[in-house]
C-alpha positions in Angstrom: -66.7 28.2 15.1 -63.6 27.0 16.9 -61.0 24.3 15.9 -62.4 22.4 18.9 -65.8 22.0 17.0 -64.0 20.6 14.0 -62.1 18.1 16.2 -65.5 17.0 17.6 -66.9 16.5 14.1 -63.8 14.6 13.0 -64.0 12.4 16.1 -67.5 11.5 15.2 -66.5 10.7 11.6 -63.7 8.3 12.7 -65.8 6.6 15.4 -64.3 8.3 18.5 -67.7 9.1 20.0 -66.4 9.0 23.6 -63.7 11.6 22.8 -66.3 13.8 21.0 -68.6 13.7 24.0 -65.7 14.5 26.4 -64.8 17.5 24.3 -68.4 18.7 24.1 -68.8 18.4 27.9 -65.3 19.9 28.6 -64.5 16.8 30.6 -60.8 16.1 31.4 -59.0 13.9 28.9 -56.6 11.1 29.4 -53.1 11.4 28.1 -53.9 9.2 25.1 -57.0 11.2 24.3 -55.1 14.5 24.6 -52.5 13.1 22.2 -55.3 12.3 19.7 -56.7 15.8 20.0 -53.3 17.3 19.5 -52.9 15.2 16.4 -56.3 16.3 15.1 -55.4 20.0 15.6 -52.2 19.3 13.6 -54.3 17.6 10.9 -56.6 20.7 10.8 -53.5 23.0 10.2 -52.3 20.6 7.4 -55.7 20.5 5.7 -56.1 24.3 6.0 -52.7 24.9 4.4 -53.4 22.3 1.7 -56.6 24.0 0.8 -55.0 27.4 0.6 -52.0 26.3 -1.4 -53.5 23.7 -3.7 -57.2 24.2 -4.2 -58.8 27.5 -3.2 -56.3 30.3 -2.7 -56.9 32.6 0.3 -56.4 36.1 -1.3 -55.4 39.2 0.5 -54.8 42.7 -0.7 -52.3 44.8 1.1 -51.4 48.5 0.7 -47.7 49.0 0.0 -45.5 51.9 -1.2 -42.7 50.8 -3.4 -41.1 52.8 -6.2 -38.9 51.0 -8.8 -37.5 48.8 -6.1 -37.6 45.5 -4.3 -40.4 44.3 -2.0 -39.2 41.7 0.4 -41.8 39.0 1.2 -40.9 39.3 4.9 -42.2 42.9 4.8 -45.7 41.6 4.0 -48.2 40.8 6.8 -48.9 37.2 5.7 -46.8 34.3 4.3 -47.1 34.6 0.6 -47.7 31.8 -1.9 -48.5 33.5 -5.2 -48.7 37.1 -6.4 -51.8 37.8 -8.4 -51.4 41.5 -9.2 -49.5 44.6 -8.3 -51.4 47.9 -8.7 -50.2 51.5 -8.9 -51.8 54.9 -8.9 -55.3 55.0 -10.6 -55.5 51.2 -10.2 -53.1 50.5 -13.1 -51.3 47.1 -13.2 -47.6 47.4 -12.6 -45.0 45.0 -14.1 -43.0 42.9 -11.6 -40.6 40.0 -11.6 -40.8 37.4 -8.8 -37.8 35.9 -7.1 -37.7 33.4 -4.2 -37.4 36.0 -1.4 -38.7 39.2 -3.0 -40.5 41.0 -5.9 -38.7 43.4 -8.2 -41.3 46.1 -9.1 -41.0 48.3 -12.1 -43.1 51.4 -11.2 -44.7 53.0 -8.2 -46.7 50.2 -6.6 -49.6 51.0 -4.1 -51.3 47.6 -3.7 -50.5 44.0 -3.9 -52.9 41.1 -4.1 -51.5 37.7 -3.2 -52.5 34.3 -1.9 -51.1 33.3 1.5 -50.7 30.4 3.9 -53.0 30.7 6.9 -51.5 30.8 10.4 -51.5 27.6 12.5 -54.3 27.6 15.0 -54.7 25.9 18.4 -57.7 24.1 19.8 -59.5 27.2 21.2 -58.8 29.5 18.2 -61.6 30.7 15.9 -61.8 29.3 12.3 -62.4 31.6 9.4 -64.3 29.9 6.5 -63.0 31.3 3.2 -64.4 30.7 -0.3 -67.5 28.9 1.0 -65.7 26.2 2.9 -67.7 24.4 5.5 -66.9 22.5 8.7 -67.9 19.3 6.8 -65.1 19.8 4.2 -62.6 20.4 6.9 -63.7 17.4 8.9 -63.4 15.2 5.8 -59.8 16.3 5.3 -59.0 16.1 9.0 -60.4 12.5 9.2 -58.3 11.5 6.2 -55.1 13.0 7.6 -55.7 11.5 11.1 -56.4 8.1 9.7 -53.2 8.2 7.6 -51.3 9.2 10.7 -52.9 6.3 12.5 -51.9 3.8 9.7 -55.4 3.1 8.4 -54.8 4.0 4.8 -57.8 2.3 3.3 -60.2 4.2 5.6 -58.2 7.4 5.0 -58.7 7.0 1.2 -62.5 7.1 1.6 -62.4 10.4 3.5 -59.8 11.8 1.2 -62.1 11.1 -1.8 -65.0 12.8 -0.1 -62.7 15.7 0.8 -61.4 16.2 -2.7 -64.9 15.7 -4.3 -66.3 18.4 -2.0 -63.5 20.8 -2.9 -64.0 20.1 -6.6 -67.7 20.9 -6.3 -66.9 24.1 -4.4 -64.3 25.3 -6.9 -66.1 24.7 -10.1 -67.4 27.7 -12.1 -71.0 28.7 -11.3 -71.5 31.5 -13.7 -74.1 31.6 -16.5 -73.2 29.5 -19.5 -73.8 31.3 -22.8 -73.8 29.5 -26.1 -73.1 31.3 -29.3 -76.1 32.4 -31.3 -77.2 30.1 -34.0 -76.4 31.0 -37.6 -78.2 29.7 -40.6 -76.1 29.0 -43.6 
């Protein structure tokens, strides 16, 4: 799926049916319509980064080779948010201390697992759906952000509630619930 498809869904949600049909048919857009599409793409990037930083972290494991030293965040392939673990030989956890620009690692580190901010995408870029996210959830968030930018805060509040409710349902624990065995006194 492309960002363009999410913009089409969002356009339908906010009542811009003409804009959605022009995007589906690849018809040329007026300057005002092009500005709306650009705003919706920005809203997608905001929503995607909000999801990654606040709700469902996008995790990435990267191979490194650091021995009792410093690992600069700029040396990693993605923009880091949180570090979840640093592993050494034989998959053993390594102690580390986090600073604003780097990690101080105490041992020989081979792997690091961290959450990251996704890259900003353009209209024709492909969207990766992490953690079970769907186009519906993105469209809810994009509609909320777009309507806030447009000054329609009451309508935006409705879409924001749907967005957060969908994320809550997606993030809740789905494992088996085990109760303790009964004991008779």
